mmCIF file of the N, C-alpha and C atoms, coordinates in Angstrom:
data_MODEL
# 
_entry.id   MODEL 
# 
loop_
_atom_site.group_PDB 
_atom_site.id 
_atom_site.type_symbol 
_atom_site.label_atom_id 
_atom_site.label_alt_id 
_atom_site.label_comp_id 
_atom_site.label_asym_id 
_atom_site.label_entity_id 
_atom_site.label_seq_id 
_atom_site.pdbx_PDB_ins_code 
_atom_site.Cartn_x 
_atom_site.Cartn_y 
_atom_site.Cartn_z 
_atom_site.occupancy 
_atom_site.B_iso_or_equiv 
_atom_site.pdbx_formal_charge 
_atom_site.auth_seq_id 
_atom_site.auth_comp_id 
_atom_site.auth_asym_id 
_atom_site.auth_atom_id 
_atom_site.pdbx_PDB_model_num 
ATOM 1   N N  . MET A 1 1  ? 95.864 -19.486 68.248 1.00 0.00 ? 1  MET A N  1 
ATOM 2   C CA . MET A 1 1  ? 95.269 -18.232 67.819 1.00 0.00 ? 1  MET A CA 1 
ATOM 3   C C  . MET A 1 1  ? 94.432 -18.479 66.557 1.00 0.00 ? 1  MET A C  1 
ATOM 4   N N  . GLU A 1 2  ? 93.249 -17.886 66.541 1.00 0.00 ? 2  GLU A N  1 
ATOM 5   C CA . GLU A 1 2  ? 92.372 -18.058 65.394 1.00 0.00 ? 2  GLU A CA 1 
ATOM 6   C C  . GLU A 1 2  ? 92.797 -17.144 64.254 1.00 0.00 ? 2  GLU A C  1 
ATOM 7   N N  . THR A 1 3  ? 92.613 -17.648 63.062 1.00 0.00 ? 3  THR A N  1 
ATOM 8   C CA . THR A 1 3  ? 92.918 -16.828 61.897 1.00 0.00 ? 3  THR A CA 1 
ATOM 9   C C  . THR A 1 3  ? 91.744 -15.897 61.616 1.00 0.00 ? 3  THR A C  1 
ATOM 10  N N  . HIS A 1 4  ? 91.995 -14.918 60.783 1.00 0.00 ? 4  HIS A N  1 
ATOM 11  C CA . HIS A 1 4  ? 90.952 -13.973 60.396 1.00 0.00 ? 4  HIS A CA 1 
ATOM 12  C C  . HIS A 1 4  ? 89.770 -14.701 59.768 1.00 0.00 ? 4  HIS A C  1 
ATOM 13  N N  . GLU A 1 5  ? 90.048 -15.671 58.915 1.00 0.00 ? 5  GLU A N  1 
ATOM 14  C CA . GLU A 1 5  ? 88.989 -16.421 58.240 1.00 0.00 ? 5  GLU A CA 1 
ATOM 15  C C  . GLU A 1 5  ? 88.131 -17.187 59.238 1.00 0.00 ? 5  GLU A C  1 
ATOM 16  N N  . GLU A 1 6  ? 88.754 -17.765 60.256 1.00 0.00 ? 6  GLU A N  1 
ATOM 17  C CA . GLU A 1 6  ? 88.003 -18.499 61.266 1.00 0.00 ? 6  GLU A CA 1 
ATOM 18  C C  . GLU A 1 6  ? 87.102 -17.558 62.060 1.00 0.00 ? 6  GLU A C  1 
ATOM 19  N N  . LEU A 1 7  ? 87.616 -16.376 62.383 1.00 0.00 ? 7  LEU A N  1 
ATOM 20  C CA . LEU A 1 7  ? 86.823 -15.401 63.117 1.00 0.00 ? 7  LEU A CA 1 
ATOM 21  C C  . LEU A 1 7  ? 85.632 -14.925 62.302 1.00 0.00 ? 7  LEU A C  1 
ATOM 22  N N  . VAL A 1 8  ? 85.846 -14.662 61.021 1.00 0.00 ? 8  VAL A N  1 
ATOM 23  C CA . VAL A 1 8  ? 84.757 -14.233 60.143 1.00 0.00 ? 8  VAL A CA 1 
ATOM 24  C C  . VAL A 1 8  ? 83.711 -15.341 60.033 1.00 0.00 ? 8  VAL A C  1 
ATOM 25  N N  . ARG A 1 9  ? 84.162 -16.566 59.879 1.00 0.00 ? 9  ARG A N  1 
ATOM 26  C CA . ARG A 1 9  ? 83.244 -17.706 59.785 1.00 0.00 ? 9  ARG A CA 1 
ATOM 27  C C  . ARG A 1 9  ? 82.408 -17.819 61.059 1.00 0.00 ? 9  ARG A C  1 
ATOM 28  N N  . GLN A 1 10 ? 83.055 -17.688 62.207 1.00 0.00 ? 10 GLN A N  1 
ATOM 29  C CA . GLN A 1 10 ? 82.333 -17.781 63.472 1.00 0.00 ? 10 GLN A CA 1 
ATOM 30  C C  . GLN A 1 10 ? 81.327 -16.650 63.622 1.00 0.00 ? 10 GLN A C  1 
ATOM 31  N N  . MET A 1 11 ? 81.678 -15.468 63.171 1.00 0.00 ? 11 MET A N  1 
ATOM 32  C CA . MET A 1 11 ? 80.755 -14.338 63.231 1.00 0.00 ? 11 MET A CA 1 
ATOM 33  C C  . MET A 1 11 ? 79.522 -14.611 62.372 1.00 0.00 ? 11 MET A C  1 
ATOM 34  N N  . LYS A 1 12 ? 79.725 -15.203 61.193 1.00 0.00 ? 12 LYS A N  1 
ATOM 35  C CA . LYS A 1 12 ? 78.606 -15.534 60.311 1.00 0.00 ? 12 LYS A CA 1 
ATOM 36  C C  . LYS A 1 12 ? 77.714 -16.592 60.940 1.00 0.00 ? 12 LYS A C  1 
ATOM 37  N N  . ILE A 1 13 ? 78.326 -17.592 61.564 1.00 0.00 ? 13 ILE A N  1 
ATOM 38  C CA . ILE A 1 13 ? 77.555 -18.642 62.226 1.00 0.00 ? 13 ILE A CA 1 
ATOM 39  C C  . ILE A 1 13 ? 76.743 -18.058 63.376 1.00 0.00 ? 13 ILE A C  1 
ATOM 40  N N  . ASP A 1 14 ? 77.358 -17.184 64.146 1.00 0.00 ? 14 ASP A N  1 
ATOM 41  C CA . ASP A 1 14 ? 76.655 -16.543 65.256 1.00 0.00 ? 14 ASP A CA 1 
ATOM 42  C C  . ASP A 1 14 ? 75.478 -15.711 64.760 1.00 0.00 ? 14 ASP A C  1 
ATOM 43  N N  . ALA A 1 15 ? 75.663 -14.990 63.667 1.00 0.00 ? 15 ALA A N  1 
ATOM 44  C CA . ALA A 1 15 ? 74.582 -14.185 63.097 1.00 0.00 ? 15 ALA A CA 1 
ATOM 45  C C  . ALA A 1 15 ? 73.438 -15.083 62.629 1.00 0.00 ? 15 ALA A C  1 
ATOM 46  N N  . LEU A 1 16 ? 73.775 -16.193 62.003 1.00 0.00 ? 16 LEU A N  1 
ATOM 47  C CA . LEU A 1 16 ? 72.749 -17.136 61.549 1.00 0.00 ? 16 LEU A CA 1 
ATOM 48  C C  . LEU A 1 16 ? 71.980 -17.701 62.733 1.00 0.00 ? 16 LEU A C  1 
ATOM 49  N N  . ARG A 1 17 ? 72.682 -18.039 63.796 1.00 0.00 ? 17 ARG A N  1 
ATOM 50  C CA . ARG A 1 17 ? 72.011 -18.553 64.996 1.00 0.00 ? 17 ARG A CA 1 
ATOM 51  C C  . ARG A 1 17 ? 71.037 -17.531 65.571 1.00 0.00 ? 17 ARG A C  1 
ATOM 52  N N  . ARG A 1 18 ? 71.436 -16.261 65.586 1.00 0.00 ? 18 ARG A N  1 
ATOM 53  C CA . ARG A 1 18 ? 70.535 -15.217 66.089 1.00 0.00 ? 18 ARG A CA 1 
ATOM 54  C C  . ARG A 1 18 ? 69.278 -15.130 65.233 1.00 0.00 ? 18 ARG A C  1 
ATOM 55  N N  . GLU A 1 19 ? 69.456 -15.162 63.912 1.00 0.00 ? 19 GLU A N  1 
ATOM 56  C CA . GLU A 1 19 ? 68.305 -15.092 63.000 1.00 0.00 ? 19 GLU A CA 1 
ATOM 57  C C  . GLU A 1 19 ? 67.371 -16.279 63.221 1.00 0.00 ? 19 GLU A C  1 
ATOM 58  N N  . LEU A 1 20 ? 67.941 -17.444 63.334 1.00 0.00 ? 20 LEU A N  1 
ATOM 59  C CA . LEU A 1 20 ? 67.126 -18.645 63.525 1.00 0.00 ? 20 LEU A CA 1 
ATOM 60  C C  . LEU A 1 20 ? 66.415 -18.624 64.873 1.00 0.00 ? 20 LEU A C  1 
ATOM 61  N N  . ARG A 1 21 ? 67.092 -18.138 65.908 1.00 0.00 ? 21 ARG A N  1 
ATOM 62  C CA . ARG A 1 21 ? 66.476 -18.057 67.231 1.00 0.00 ? 21 ARG A CA 1 
ATOM 63  C C  . ARG A 1 21 ? 65.279 -17.108 67.204 1.00 0.00 ? 21 ARG A C  1 
ATOM 64  N N  . LEU A 1 22 ? 65.447 -15.955 66.552 1.00 0.00 ? 22 LEU A N  1 
ATOM 65  C CA . LEU A 1 22 ? 64.347 -14.998 66.455 1.00 0.00 ? 22 LEU A CA 1 
ATOM 66  C C  . LEU A 1 22 ? 63.161 -15.606 65.715 1.00 0.00 ? 22 LEU A C  1 
ATOM 67  N N  . GLY A 1 23 ? 63.445 -16.291 64.638 1.00 0.00 ? 23 GLY A N  1 
ATOM 68  C CA . GLY A 1 23 ? 62.381 -16.934 63.867 1.00 0.00 ? 23 GLY A CA 1 
ATOM 69  C C  . GLY A 1 23 ? 61.665 -18.008 64.669 1.00 0.00 ? 23 GLY A C  1 
ATOM 70  N N  . ALA A 1 24 ? 62.424 -18.783 65.431 1.00 0.00 ? 24 ALA A N  1 
ATOM 71  C CA . ALA A 1 24 ? 61.828 -19.830 66.256 1.00 0.00 ? 24 ALA A CA 1 
ATOM 72  C C  . ALA A 1 24 ? 60.935 -19.218 67.335 1.00 0.00 ? 24 ALA A C  1 
ATOM 73  N N  . GLU A 1 25 ? 61.395 -18.133 67.938 1.00 0.00 ? 25 GLU A N  1 
ATOM 74  C CA . GLU A 1 25 ? 60.588 -17.460 68.959 1.00 0.00 ? 25 GLU A CA 1 
ATOM 75  C C  . GLU A 1 25 ? 59.291 -16.924 68.362 1.00 0.00 ? 25 GLU A C  1 
ATOM 76  N N  . GLN A 1 26 ? 59.365 -16.370 67.170 1.00 0.00 ? 26 GLN A N  1 
ATOM 77  C CA . GLN A 1 26 ? 58.160 -15.864 66.507 1.00 0.00 ? 26 GLN A CA 1 
ATOM 78  C C  . GLN A 1 26 ? 57.193 -17.005 66.196 1.00 0.00 ? 26 GLN A C  1 
ATOM 79  N N  . ALA A 1 27 ? 57.724 -18.112 65.730 1.00 0.00 ? 27 ALA A N  1 
ATOM 80  C CA . ALA A 1 27 ? 56.875 -19.261 65.410 1.00 0.00 ? 27 ALA A CA 1 
ATOM 81  C C  . ALA A 1 27 ? 56.183 -19.787 66.660 1.00 0.00 ? 27 ALA A C  1 
ATOM 82  N N  . GLU A 1 28 ? 56.894 -19.829 67.780 1.00 0.00 ? 28 GLU A N  1 
ATOM 83  C CA . GLU A 1 28 ? 56.291 -20.295 69.027 1.00 0.00 ? 28 GLU A CA 1 
ATOM 84  C C  . GLU A 1 28 ? 55.155 -19.383 69.473 1.00 0.00 ? 28 GLU A C  1 
ATOM 85  N N  . ARG A 1 29 ? 55.243 -18.113 69.157 1.00 0.00 ? 29 ARG A N  1 
ATOM 86  C CA . ARG A 1 29 ? 54.187 -17.171 69.506 1.00 0.00 ? 29 ARG A CA 1 
ATOM 87  C C  . ARG A 1 29 ? 53.076 -17.146 68.452 1.00 0.00 ? 29 ARG A C  1 
ATOM 88  N N  . GLY A 1 30 ? 53.220 -17.933 67.417 1.00 0.00 ? 30 GLY A N  1 
ATOM 89  C CA . GLY A 1 30 ? 52.217 -17.972 66.363 1.00 0.00 ? 30 GLY A CA 1 
ATOM 90  C C  . GLY A 1 30 ? 52.337 -16.834 65.375 1.00 0.00 ? 30 GLY A C  1 
ATOM 91  N N  . GLU A 1 31 ? 53.488 -16.198 65.327 1.00 0.00 ? 31 GLU A N  1 
ATOM 92  C CA . GLU A 1 31 ? 53.692 -15.047 64.447 1.00 0.00 ? 31 GLU A CA 1 
ATOM 93  C C  . GLU A 1 31 ? 54.290 -15.435 63.101 1.00 0.00 ? 31 GLU A C  1 
ATOM 94  N N  . PHE A 1 32 ? 54.420 -16.705 62.846 1.00 0.00 ? 32 PHE A N  1 
ATOM 95  C CA . PHE A 1 32 ? 55.031 -17.162 61.607 1.00 0.00 ? 32 PHE A CA 1 
ATOM 96  C C  . PHE A 1 32 ? 53.933 -17.543 60.616 1.00 0.00 ? 32 PHE A C  1 
ATOM 97  N N  . PHE A 1 33 ? 54.068 -17.056 59.408 1.00 0.00 ? 33 PHE A N  1 
ATOM 98  C CA . PHE A 1 33 ? 53.095 -17.346 58.365 1.00 0.00 ? 33 PHE A CA 1 
ATOM 99  C C  . PHE A 1 33 ? 53.820 -17.939 57.165 1.00 0.00 ? 33 PHE A C  1 
ATOM 100 N N  . GLU A 1 34 ? 53.292 -19.029 56.663 1.00 0.00 ? 34 GLU A N  1 
ATOM 101 C CA . GLU A 1 34 ? 53.922 -19.724 55.537 1.00 0.00 ? 34 GLU A CA 1 
ATOM 102 C C  . GLU A 1 34 ? 54.153 -18.807 54.334 1.00 0.00 ? 34 GLU A C  1 
ATOM 103 N N  . ASP A 1 35 ? 53.205 -17.916 54.058 1.00 0.00 ? 35 ASP A N  1 
ATOM 104 C CA . ASP A 1 35 ? 53.302 -17.109 52.846 1.00 0.00 ? 35 ASP A CA 1 
ATOM 105 C C  . ASP A 1 35 ? 54.366 -16.014 52.929 1.00 0.00 ? 35 ASP A C  1 
ATOM 106 N N  . ILE A 1 36 ? 54.946 -15.777 54.091 1.00 0.00 ? 36 ILE A N  1 
ATOM 107 C CA . ILE A 1 36 ? 56.020 -14.778 54.170 1.00 0.00 ? 36 ILE A CA 1 
ATOM 108 C C  . ILE A 1 36 ? 57.392 -15.428 54.365 1.00 0.00 ? 36 ILE A C  1 
ATOM 109 N N  . MET A 1 37 ? 57.436 -16.753 54.289 1.00 0.00 ? 37 MET A N  1 
ATOM 110 C CA . MET A 1 37 ? 58.698 -17.462 54.478 1.00 0.00 ? 37 MET A CA 1 
ATOM 111 C C  . MET A 1 37 ? 59.757 -16.979 53.481 1.00 0.00 ? 37 MET A C  1 
ATOM 112 N N  . GLU A 1 38 ? 59.380 -16.798 52.244 1.00 0.00 ? 38 GLU A N  1 
ATOM 113 C CA . GLU A 1 38 ? 60.338 -16.337 51.236 1.00 0.00 ? 38 GLU A CA 1 
ATOM 114 C C  . GLU A 1 38 ? 60.857 -14.942 51.573 1.00 0.00 ? 38 GLU A C  1 
ATOM 115 N N  . ASP A 1 39 ? 59.993 -14.087 52.128 1.00 0.00 ? 39 ASP A N  1 
ATOM 116 C CA . ASP A 1 39 ? 60.430 -12.751 52.543 1.00 0.00 ? 39 ASP A CA 1 
ATOM 117 C C  . ASP A 1 39 ? 61.470 -12.836 53.658 1.00 0.00 ? 39 ASP A C  1 
ATOM 118 N N  . ILE A 1 40 ? 61.245 -13.733 54.606 1.00 0.00 ? 40 ILE A N  1 
ATOM 119 C CA . ILE A 1 40 ? 62.186 -13.912 55.715 1.00 0.00 ? 40 ILE A CA 1 
ATOM 120 C C  . ILE A 1 40 ? 63.538 -14.373 55.189 1.00 0.00 ? 40 ILE A C  1 
ATOM 121 N N  . ILE A 1 41 ? 63.514 -15.329 54.282 1.00 0.00 ? 41 ILE A N  1 
ATOM 122 C CA . ILE A 1 41 ? 64.761 -15.848 53.703 1.00 0.00 ? 41 ILE A CA 1 
ATOM 123 C C  . ILE A 1 41 ? 65.467 -14.751 52.919 1.00 0.00 ? 41 ILE A C  1 
ATOM 124 N N  . ALA A 1 42 ? 64.727 -13.976 52.159 1.00 0.00 ? 42 ALA A N  1 
ATOM 125 C CA . ALA A 1 42 ? 65.321 -12.887 51.375 1.00 0.00 ? 42 ALA A CA 1 
ATOM 126 C C  . ALA A 1 42 ? 65.958 -11.838 52.279 1.00 0.00 ? 42 ALA A C  1 
ATOM 127 N N  . GLU A 1 43 ? 65.284 -11.488 53.378 1.00 0.00 ? 43 GLU A N  1 
ATOM 128 C CA . GLU A 1 43 ? 65.847 -10.519 54.320 1.00 0.00 ? 43 GLU A CA 1 
ATOM 129 C C  . GLU A 1 43 ? 67.132 -11.029 54.939 1.00 0.00 ? 43 GLU A C  1 
ATOM 130 N N  . ALA A 1 44 ? 67.154 -12.299 55.315 1.00 0.00 ? 44 ALA A N  1 
ATOM 131 C CA . ALA A 1 44 ? 68.362 -12.873 55.908 1.00 0.00 ? 44 ALA A CA 1 
ATOM 132 C C  . ALA A 1 44 ? 69.509 -12.874 54.903 1.00 0.00 ? 44 ALA A C  1 
ATOM 133 N N  . ARG A 1 45 ? 69.195 -13.167 53.643 1.00 0.00 ? 45 ARG A N  1 
ATOM 134 C CA . ARG A 1 45 ? 70.238 -13.133 52.607 1.00 0.00 ? 45 ARG A CA 1 
ATOM 135 C C  . ARG A 1 45 ? 70.774 -11.722 52.402 1.00 0.00 ? 45 ARG A C  1 
ATOM 136 N N  . GLN A 1 46 ? 69.884 -10.743 52.426 1.00 0.00 ? 46 GLN A N  1 
ATOM 137 C CA . GLN A 1 46 ? 70.314 -9.359  52.256 1.00 0.00 ? 46 GLN A CA 1 
ATOM 138 C C  . GLN A 1 46 ? 71.249 -8.931  53.396 1.00 0.00 ? 46 GLN A C  1 
ATOM 139 N N  . ARG A 1 47 ? 70.879 -9.304  54.620 1.00 0.00 ? 47 ARG A N  1 
ATOM 140 C CA . ARG A 1 47 ? 71.737 -8.978  55.762 1.00 0.00 ? 47 ARG A CA 1 
ATOM 141 C C  . ARG A 1 47 ? 73.083 -9.660  55.645 1.00 0.00 ? 47 ARG A C  1 
ATOM 142 N N  . ARG A 1 48 ? 73.044 -10.922 55.207 1.00 0.00 ? 48 ARG A N  1 
ATOM 143 C CA . ARG A 1 48 ? 74.270 -11.701 55.080 1.00 0.00 ? 48 ARG A CA 1 
ATOM 144 C C  . ARG A 1 48 ? 75.192 -11.112 54.008 1.00 0.00 ? 48 ARG A C  1 
ATOM 145 N N  . ASN A 1 49 ? 74.605 -10.675 52.906 1.00 0.00 ? 49 ASN A N  1 
ATOM 146 C CA . ASN A 1 49 ? 75.395 -10.157 51.793 1.00 0.00 ? 49 ASN A CA 1 
ATOM 147 C C  . ASN A 1 49 ? 75.696 -8.673  51.922 1.00 0.00 ? 49 ASN A C  1 
ATOM 148 N N  . GLY A 1 50 ? 75.102 -8.059  52.921 1.00 0.00 ? 50 GLY A N  1 
ATOM 149 C CA . GLY A 1 50 ? 75.358 -6.668  53.243 1.00 0.00 ? 50 GLY A CA 1 
ATOM 150 C C  . GLY A 1 50 ? 75.008 -5.719  52.193 1.00 0.00 ? 50 GLY A C  1 
# 
């Protein structure tokens, strides 16, 4: 049986994977711009920190 901490960790990893997948899909479509990279990172941090 998984502990609460393991479940929370897995949920965070899954959320990170979703964020990275979305970003990769955008980059493949040419929707990624270098000058907004910091904005993307900041948004992901805000979501992570709630």
